[in-house]
N, C-alpha and C positions, 0 to 999 in steps of 0.2 A: 505317194513318195514315202520312202523309208528314211526317217530322220535320225541323225546322230545327236540325240538330245540329252545324253547322259554326262556331258562334260562339266567339270568344275573349273579346270585350269584354262579352258579355251572358250571364247564366245565370239560370234559374229555380232558386233555391236550395231553396225548399220551397213547399208549398201546403197549406192547411188551413183549414177552417171559413169558406169564402167569400172567402178572400184568398190572394194569392201574394206571396212574398218574392223579390225580384229584385235581381240585381247589374247595374247599368248603368255600365260603366267602374269608377270607384272609389267609386261611390255605391250604396247599397242602398235600395230602395223597397218599401213594402207597398201593394199596390193591390187593390181588390175584383175578384173574378172569379166570375161566376155559375155557372161550370162546377164550381167546387170545393165540392161539397156533402158531402164527407167530412170527418172530423175525425181528425187525427193529432197527436201531441204536438209542441209548438213548442219548439225549442231556444233557446239563448242569443242567437243572431243576430237573432231576431225583436225582441228588446228593445233593439237598438242600431241600428235602421234610421235612415238619414238623412232619409227622408221617408215619411209615411203619409197616404194619402188616405182620408178618412172620408166615407161616403155619408150624406146626410140623409134621414130618413123623409119629409120634405116634398118631396124631389126635389133633385137636384144633390148638392153636397157641398163639402168644403174640404180643403186640404192643411195638415198640420202638418209643417213641414220645415226642415231645416238644409241647404239646397241653394243653389247658385248660380242665377242667373237662367237660365243656359244652360251646357251643356257638350257635349262631343263623344265619340262612340264610332266604332269602325271595324269594317267587315266586309270582310276582305280589303283590296282597294285602295279600297274605298268608305268615305267618311266622312259621318257624319250629325250634325246639330245637334239637341240635345235640350232641351226646356223642360218644366217642370211646368205642365201646362195644366189648364183646367177640365174637369170630368167625367173625371178620373183619367188623362188621356192624357199622353204625352211627345212626341208627334209622330212616332213610329215604331212599327211592328208587327213585332217581330223574327221572328215565325213566318213572315213572308213571305219570309225568306231562302231557304227551300226552293224557292219559285217564282222568285226572282231567279237562283238557280243553274241551274234548268231552262231558263229563257229565255235566259240567257247561252250555255249549251251549244248550244241549238237554233240561235241566231243565228250563233254562230261556225262551226257545222258546215254552215250553209246554203251557204257558199262563194259568196255573191253579196250585193250591197247589199240591205239590208232596211229598209223603212219601217214604223215602229211607231206605233200610235195608243193612247195611254194615257188612258182616260176615268175620271173621278172620281179623279184622279191624286194628290190629297192632297199630301204633302210630297216626293213624287218618289222613293221608294225604288226602284220598278220603272223609273222613267225613267232614273236614273243607272246602274242595272244594265244596262239595254239599251244605253244610250249607251256605256258602258265596253266592251261587247261589239262595238261598231262600228256599231250601228244609228242611223238617223236617226229622231228621236222627236218626235212631236207630243203635248204634255202639256196636258190640258184639265181644269180644275177651276173650280167656281163661286166659290170663296173666294179673294179677292185675296191675303189674308195667307198662305194655304197655297201659292199659286203663287210668292210671293216667297221663302218658306222653301225650296221646291224649287230655286230658283235658287241659294240659299246652299249647299244640299247638293251641287249640281253643281260649284260653285266649290271647295268643300272637297275634293271628289274629283278635282280637276284636270281637270274636264270642261267648264269654262265656255266653251271655244272649240269644243266639239262641236256638231253640227247638231241642236240641241234647240229646238223652237218652243213657247213658253209662251203659253197662252191662258186668260184669265179668262172663262168662258162657261158657259152652261147646256148640259150634255152632249147632251141630246135635240135642242135647237135646232142645236147645232153639227153633229151627225150629219146632220140633215135638210139643212143647207146644203151639207155636203160631198157628199152624194148629188147635189144639183142641180148642183154644180160639176164633177162627174165625177172627183173625187179618189179615189184608191184606196190601200190599205195592205196590206202583206204580213202583218202581225201586229196583232192587236187584243187589248187587255186592258181589263177594267173591274172596278171594285171598288165597286159602287153601295151607298149607305147604305140603311138601312131607311126613313129619312125624312129629308128635307132641303129646303132652299130654294135656288133659283138666284139669280144676282146681281140679277135684276129682281124677286125675290119669288116666282118660280115654285115651286110645291109639288111635291115628288117623294115619291110613296108607292110603295115597291118592288112590292107585290103588284098594284098597278094599272098599273104602267108598264113593268116589266122586260121582259116578253115582247115588247111592241111595239118597245122599244128594241133588243133583240137582233135582231129581224127586220130593222130598219133598218140596224143596224151591220153585219150580215152582208153587206148590199149594198155595203159599202165594201171588202170583201176583193178583193185583186188577182186576176189570172188565175193567178198562181202563189203561192197563200197559204202561209204557214208555220205559223201557229198562231192560235188564239182561246182566250183564258184568261178565265174568269169566277170572281171571288172573291165570297164572301158571309160576313157575320157575323150574318145574320138568323136568329134562332131559328125553326125550323120549315121552313126552306128546306134540304132535305136534299141531299147530294151527288148522289143519284140523280135528283132532280128537276132539278137544275142541268144534269146531263149530258143529260137528256131534252130540255130546252129548247134546248141547243146542237145536239143531234142533229136537231131539226126546224126549225132556223133556219140556223145557219152550216154545218152538214154537209150540208144538203139540196142534192143535185145536185153536191156536191163530194167526198163521201166523207170520208176522214180517219180517224184513230184517236181514239176517245173514252175518257177515263178520268176518274174523279172520286173524291175521298176527302176525309176530314178532314185538316187540317194542324195541327201541334202542336209542342210544345217539350218536351224531356226535363227532368225534375225531378231535381236532383242528390241531394237527401236521400233520396228514396224509390225512385228508379229508374223512377217512373211516367212516362207520357207525358201531358202536359196538352193536351187538345183546345182549339184556339183559333179555329176557323173551318173553312171548306170551300172547295175549289177544283175546278172542272171544267176539263179541258184537252182541247182538240181540236187534234190535231197533224196536219199534212199532210206532215211531213218524211219 
C-alpha cells in the first residue's frame, strides 16, 4: 500500500466499528468508513469530536457538529478550504497526497514544460499540486460549485496567476472535442466516480463508460508523454484491473512502466494502515 504519511494538518487518530476519527487542523471529525469492519476499543477522544456524520438507514445522513461553515488546512505549500458537506465529505481526500507528491516529483524531474489534463477534477487537489510543480493544467469537472471551489484552493495556495484553465464540462464530451481539435497533453489524470451526472444531465456509470473513456483519453497523450494516472474508489475495481486497462489503452504502442496499488492513511492509535482507494500509474519518465 502507498501511504500518504506526510501530513501535519491531518491525522487519522483512530478507526473502529465502521467509523474513523480524524483531525482536520484544529477540529476532529467522526465519519463513516465502509473499510473499517474491525472493532477496537474507543478512547476518550471519540467522545469529544467537533463533528459526527451519521448515516441514515433510508439513505444519506446528517452532521451533528460544532464546526465553522468552512476552515483551512495545509499540505506543504498547498492550502485547502474545507466544508462539512452532504454524504460525509469535507471537499478533500487526504490520501491523495501520496499521488500529489508523486506527480510533483515527476513533473519537476521532467526538465521541460508539461501540460496536464485533470479529468473529474473535483476541488482541485491534484490541480494545485501539479500547478505548484510548474505544470500548465486544464481542470475539468461537471459540477460548477466544485470548479469554483478549486479556484479558491488555487488562490489560497498562491497559484491564482498560474496557467490553470477551469472548465465546467462533461469529461467524456470534453475529451471527444479535444481529440477533434488536435490538442494534446503530456500528463493525464482522472478520478472518475462510480456514478454521476454531467452539467447537461448526462449519466455516468463507471462500469459502462470507463474503458471507452480511457481509450479516448489515451489519444490525447503527446508524442513525449510523462504519465497517465487513474484513481478509483469504486468497490470491486481492483488495482490489477485498473493497471490492465491502462496497459491496453494508454500504454499500447507507447510502452512505459505500470504499477498499481491501494492508497491509504496511517492510523495513529493502532499503527494500522487504512486503505482508502486505489491508483494505477503509467509512467513514461
